[in-house]
Residue, then its C-alpha position, 0 to 999 in steps of 0.5 A: x089704449x088702456x081700460x079697467x072696464x068692469x067684466x059682466x057677471x056672466x051666468x053661462x060660464x058658471x060651473x052649474x050652468x049648462x054651456x052648450x044650452x046657454x050659448x043656444x039660449x043666449x047667442x049674444x053672450x056665445x059672441x061677447x065670450x068669443x071677444x073676451x077670450x081673443x081679446x085675453x090672448x092678445x093681452x097675454x101676448x103683449x105682457x112685459x115681465x120684470x123679475x123681482x127679488x124682495x127679502x122679507x121674511x129673513x132673520x138678518x140683514x135688511x128686510x126691506x121688501x116688507x113695505x117696498x114690495x106693496x109700494x113696488x105693486x102700487x107703481x105697477x098698478x099706476x104704471x098700467x093704468x097709465x095711458x101714455x106708458x107702454x101703449x099695448x102692453x102690460x108691465x108685470x112682476x114675478x117675485x119671490x123672498x130673497x131673505x137678504x141672504x145671496x145665496x137664495x137670492x141667487x136661487x131666486x134669480x135662477x128660477x126667475x130666469x129659467x122659468x118662463x116667460x123671459x124677463x126684460x129686467x130683474x128688480x133686486x133689494x138688499x146690498x149683499x144679493x145685489x152684488x150676486x145677482x147683478x154680477x151675475x146677471x151680465x151674463x144674461x144681458x140683463x139690467x139689474x135695478x136696485x131699489x134696496x142697495x147701499x154699497x160702494x162696490x156696487x159703483x164698480x162698472x167694471x164689475x158690474x156693467x148692468x146695474x142700476x140702483x134708485x137708492x143712492x151708494x152708502x158713500x153719499x153719506x160720508x162727503x155728509x159726514x166729513x161737512x158735519x165733523x167740520x162743521x162741528x170741529x170734530x177731527x178726531x172719529x171712530x168707526x163701529x162696523x158690521x163686518x158685511x161687504x157693503x160696510x166694508x166698502x163704505x168704511x174705506x171710502x170714508x177712511x180715504x175722505x178722512x184722510x184728505x180732510x185731515x180727521x184722524x180715525x183712532x180706532x176701527x173696529x169690526x164685529x160679525x153678531x155680537x158687538x160686545x168686545x167692540x163696543x167695548x174696545x171703543x171705550x178704552x180708546x176714548x172715541x168719542x164721535x163714532x161711526x156706526x154702519x150695521x144692520x137695524x137687527x145689530x144696530x139694536x144689539x149695538x144700542x143695547x151694549x151702548x148702555x151698558x158701557x155708558x157710551x151715551x150722552x153729553x160726551x159721545x155723538x153716533x152717526x146711525x145709517x138713516x135708513x133705519x125705521x123710526x122707532x127701530x130701537x124699540x121693537x124686536x127686542x124680546x125676539x131679538x133677545x135684547x136684554x136692554x128695556x125699551x127705556x134704557x135704549x131710548x136712553x141710550x139712542x138720545x141724541x145720535x145722528x143720521x145720515x140718509x139719502x132724500x128718500x121722500x120728495x121734500x116738496x109737497x108737489x105732483x110727481x110724474x106719477x099724479x101723486x105728491x109724497x104725501x099722497x103716496x105715503x097715505x096710499x102706502x099706509x093702506x095698503x100696509x094696513x091691509x098686508x096686516x101692519x099697524x101703521x095707526x101706532x107707528x108700527x111701521x115694517x122694515x123698508x118703509x123708508x125705502x119704499x118710495x125708491x122702490x115705487x120709483x123704481x118701477x116706474x123708471x123699468x116703464x120709462x126705460x121700456x117705453x123709451x126702448x120701444x120709440x128707439x127700436x120703433x125709430x130704428x125700424x129693426x123690426x124688433x120690439x121688447x117683446x121679442x127679446x132673448x137672453x142672447x140680443x144685446x141690441x135690445x139689451x143695450x137699447x136698455x141699457x141707454x135707455x135707463x141710463x138716461x131716465x130723469x124724472x120726478x118722483x115720489x122719492x125725489x128726482x131720479x136720475x142716474x151717473x155714469x156709475x148707475x149710481x143715484x144723484x139725491x141730497x143728503x138728509x141729516x136728522x138728530x133723534x130728540x126726546x125719541x123723535x127724529x127731527x130734521x136738521x138740515x139736507x147736503x147736497x154733495x154736487x154743489x157743497x151746499x149744506x142747509x142747516x136749520x138750526x135746530x140741533x140740541x145737545x145735552x149740556x147746551x154744548x157741543x160734544x168735543x171730540x176726545x177728552x180734553x186732558x188739560x195738562x196741569x203743573x203740581x206747583x208747591x202750596x203757595x201757603x206752605x211756600x210762604x211758611x216755609x220762607x217766612x221761617x227760613x228768612x227768619x233764620x237768615x235774621x238770626x243768622x246775621x245777628x248772631x254774626x254782629x254778635x260774634x264779630x262784636x264781641x270777638x274778643x270776650x273770653x267766652x267767644x274768643x275760644x270757641x274760635x269766632x271765624x270758625x263760627x262766623x263761616x258756620x253762619x254763612x253756610x247756615x244763611x246759604x242752607x236757608x236761602x236754598x229752602x226757599x230756592x227749593x219751593x220756587x217752581x213753574x207758578x214763579x218761573x217760566x220752563x226755560x229758567x227752571x234749569x238755571x233755578x236747578x243749578x243753583x239749588x245743587x250749588x247754594x245747598x252743597x256749598x252752604x252745607x260744606x260752610x256749615x256742617x265743615x265748620x263744626x266738623x273742623x272744630x270737633x276733628x282738632x278737639x280729638x286729634x287733642x285727645x288721640x295725641x294725649x294717649x299716644x305720647x311717649x312721655x305717657x306711654x309707660x305709666x303702666x302702674x295702677x297707682x299712678x296711671x290716671x296720676x300721669x295721664x292728668x298731668x300730660x292732659x293738662x300740659x296739652x290743654x296749655x298750648x294753644x290751638x292755631x286757627x289757620x288749621x281749622x280754616x284749612x279742613x274747611x277750604x278742603x272740603x270745600x274745595x272738593x265740592x266745587x270740584x264736583x259740582x263744576x265737573x256735574x255742570x260742565x259735563x252734564x248740567x240739570x235739566x227740567x224733566x216732567x213727570x206725568x200722572x194718570x189722568x184724574x177728574x176735575x173737582x168740579x167741571x161740567x165739560x169734559x175734562x180730565x186733568x193730567x197733573x205734571x211734576x216738575x224734576x231737576x235730572x240730568x242724563x246720569x243723575x243717579x251717578x252724580x248724586x251717587x257721588x255728592x250723597x258718598x261725598x257727604x255720607x262720608x263726611x257725616x259718618x266720620x264727624x259722627x265718630x269724631x263726635x261721639x269720640x269726644x263727647x266728653x272731652x273738654x279744651x279750653x282752646x274750643x270751649x263749645x266742643x261738646x256743643x258741636x258734638x250735639x250740633x253734629x249729632x243732629x245734622x247726621x241723624x236728620x241727613x240719614x233719614x232726609x235724604x232717603x225719604x225725600x227721594x221716595x216722596x219726591x212725586x209729592x212735592x208738597x210733602x217733599x218741600x215740607x220734609x227737606x225745608x223743615x230738616x234744613x231749617x231744624x238743624x240750622x235752628x238747632x246748630x245755631x241754638x246749641x253753639x251760640x245761645x250760651x254765649x249769649x247767655x253768658x255774656x249778658x250774665x256778664x256784660x261788665x267782663x274785662x276786654x281782653x287785649x286783642x294784642x295779649x298772649x295770655x288767654x286765661x283759663x275758664x272756671x270749670x279749669x280752674x277748679x281742675x287746676x286746684x284738684x290737680x295740685x292737691x293731687x300733686x301734693x299727695x303724690x309728693x309725698x308719697x314719693x318723699x317716702x319711695x325716696x326715704x326707702x330706696x335710699x336705704x336700699x342703696x346704702x345696703x347695697x353698697x356695703x354688700x359691694x354690688x356689682x350694679x351701680x346704682x344712683x346717688x341716694x342724695x338725688x331727688x327723684x327728679x328723672x328716676x323711675x319707679x315702677x317703670x315710669x319717669x318723673x320729672x320735677x319741672x311736671x310737678x313744679x310746673x303744677x304750683x300756682x303762679 
């Protein structure tokens, strides 16, 4: 039995007293002193010694010995005062500081082992130190009990065969984290870890569990001491749900970097380790050279979640020590105050959360020793715990078996060990709300049971998303712009239809008939088709589905190309025929010999008027248009059969939504009509169209001052060709450059097509309409008449030619008189050369190298 007898004050043992005289004077005191010395020698022989390694004064890692060592001393006091525990023996703790450094921890262990007395067991804290100690302790047949080591690597029984721990493995947090991710619908997470074995092995276990649960780990970042680059990389990877695994000193640096990188708030959720102290984020900032203020640290820490093994008994019930967890808290606080900690202002030392684990660890040792003593007694082996040596495997195995079967209710909860020596415990989930930790629930890993209190609080009143929600938004043509262009195009179509009716109705009028009404009708049909293509250019994803979009692409190509060919081809054929007339006039053999300065212009006018009298055959114009259309159809048909146009999406960089409180980014997309060899086919189309555009421009320029009766609107057609060519040469390259701007591209192309169509109709048909309106009662010529008549301008020109013809006839008569005189003189001289008869007119003769026919001149006389 143990007693707490208060020792009396014995003056004979004072240094000032004469001991022999005192004993002679007080014989009772002498006998009492002998009894005390005997009891002391007996008690010294019945001490059970254990070694303790506590991390206290280090600068990095977990310095939990600051609170765990006072808790262990409280446990020693309670164990030694318990009369039913280790009867006849006292439990003694020999300890030293490891500073959470494995090298120093190993040195402390060797000092404990090689210095008397022999130790029956070792207590250790800090995962790195426990790893070193537990791996070596098996050589001395020592059981190691860790009160503050969470490294999953310590669960390896082949590597650590004699290890137990009252601190649950860090892997106990991983099922809880997975459960929370599933609860809140998070399937994409990131991991930030400190490069320590405890965290590396924890992350490996977490990765395996995430893979099994179908959760994507978007990135895994690690650091030694400076987390700046690692946190910055998290931002680049758009990490939103982040699991942080690091010691508390590194945690403060991470938190400050979180604030700098703006990785906090309603868009982010951080998982931290739960065994930090409640005020961990605002202490030691200056000592650790943290550049953030307390307010900034608090702001960054707001809302984060923690998971920790349940280290304090949640039920207010008596434990094996006779105390509740709250009673233990009060005693521990009092002991810490004695140690110099400012508990009254919530200034708790590191390891305060794990203090119950250290307290229960000492109780586990005492209970295991107690059970071992009973087992050795039952075996009648004659051995006792005090007989243990480092080579005694029998007692070591007995201690191991006793520890493995230990189970009791401690201040940290139910203490029991798995086959790997791990503590079996519930997991507690907390969240920091307004600078305070609030319990959200508990998770029982064994039963897969989550107890939830529904007290979580999120910024924005919504559960944060695990990624930036990217909404694919199709960029479409502005509806008002589309309606505006469609309205103008529809109006143009109505105008073109009206002009077709006008053209057909007045086809026998001189002004219409001389401009080839069928050719004009073809041009108007081309204008209608081009205006229809404007509407098709504005039809996109807002009106049709993606499956139907390729059909619209094909329709655009066919309609715009054929419409252009019909409209432009009709005008091109007219100006081409005019150019043919003028070219034939300049190169005809009847005029080629008119080189005399006096007669050159006159001869040109004669022959020009001669050819103007010829009738243009319409089939030649239609053949030209048909030929151009055939080439167009061949190219389009080959394109569609070999490499049809398909829907291709162009994606743009992410954009912020105009107004939204959600964590959303906009991914703009734009539809394009493209084929695999799109540039080749566009080159063929543009090459063909460009060729006839340039050739048409050349013809229009060559015939800019020519007016012919058979095609009376040739000058207006030439002006239309100028405008079409210029607009097409500008529109095609600009449209390719601004293709990514749907509104600008559509508006530019649509306006170019509309302007070309309206301008062509204006130049070609407005003069005809005005002429018909000015002369509504003009006699309509018979459609069977071969006499086509001449215009007013031709009449004036004709009268001018008659006057010039009269002058020329007078000049010719004078020349003929001179020639006759010369012939008479030649006859008189009897020259060998024969001359033409003087009595014949100049009909068929040559003057100055030019041959004149009287019939030509007389043909100019008015009928």
